[in-house]
C-alpha positions in Angstrom: 19.5 -9.0 30.6 16.7 -8.3 28.6 15.8 -10.5 25.5 14.4 -7.3 23.5 15.8 -7.0 19.9 17.3 -3.7 19.1 15.1 -1.5 16.8 17.7 -1.6 14.1 17.7 -5.4 13.9 13.9 -5.9 13.8 12.5 -7.4 10.7 10.6 -4.7 8.7 7.1 -5.5 7.7 6.3 -5.1 3.9 3.5 -2.6 3.9 2.1 -3.9 0.6 1.8 -7.3 1.9 0.1 -6.2 5.1 -2.5 -4.2 3.2 -3.3 -7.2 1.0 -3.9 -9.3 4.2 -6.2 -6.7 5.5 -8.3 -6.8 2.3 -8.3 -10.6 2.3 -9.5 -10.6 6.0 -12.3 -8.3 5.2 -13.3 -10.4 2.2 -13.3 -13.5 4.3 -16.0 -12.1 6.5 -18.3 -12.0 3.4 -18.1 -15.9 3.0 -20.4 -16.6 5.8 -24.2 -16.9 5.9 -26.3 -14.5 7.9 -27.1 -15.6 11.4 -30.3 -17.5 12.1 -31.9 -14.9 14.2 -31.8 -12.5 11.1 -34.1 -14.8 9.3 -36.6 -14.9 12.2 -36.4 -11.0 12.5 -37.1 -10.5 8.8 -39.5 -13.1 7.9 -41.2 -13.8 11.3 -41.2 -16.8 13.6 -43.6 -18.9 11.4 -41.5 -18.8 8.3 -38.7 -21.1 7.5 -36.0 -20.1 5.2 -32.3 -20.9 4.7 -29.9 -18.1 6.0 -28.3 -17.8 2.7 -31.5 -16.2 1.3 -30.8 -13.2 3.5 -27.1 -12.8 2.9 -26.2 -9.8 0.5 -22.9 -11.2 -0.8 -22.3 -14.7 -1.2 -18.7 -15.6 -1.9 -16.8 -18.9 -1.7 -13.0 -18.7 -1.2 -12.5 -21.5 -3.8 -14.8 -20.4 -6.5 -14.6 -16.6 -6.8 -11.1 -15.0 -6.5 -10.6 -11.4 -5.4 -7.9 -10.3 -7.8 -6.2 -8.2 -5.3 -3.0 -6.7 -6.4 -0.5 -5.2 -3.9 0.1 -1.5 -4.1 2.9 -0.3 -6.5 6.0 0.7 -4.7 8.6 3.4 -5.8 11.8 1.7 -7.1 14.6 2.3 -4.7 17.4 1.8 -7.0 16.7 4.9 -9.1 17.5 7.3 -6.5 
């Protein structure tokens, strides 16, 4: 016997929540500083600078919120 769940009984994924998670994951990538080798490439090996001076968008997860709303869905009870 296989332990697979029939397709009718599988839990459906809320598409709006899924898109919100995609946006959050993309924004999470913008919370990190640039790598160290980017500073060496931009300013040269003799200069010393913090990687935050090279990063374009600086965002902290606790200070700046994204204000992402899920997409509007059609109401199913109206027909």
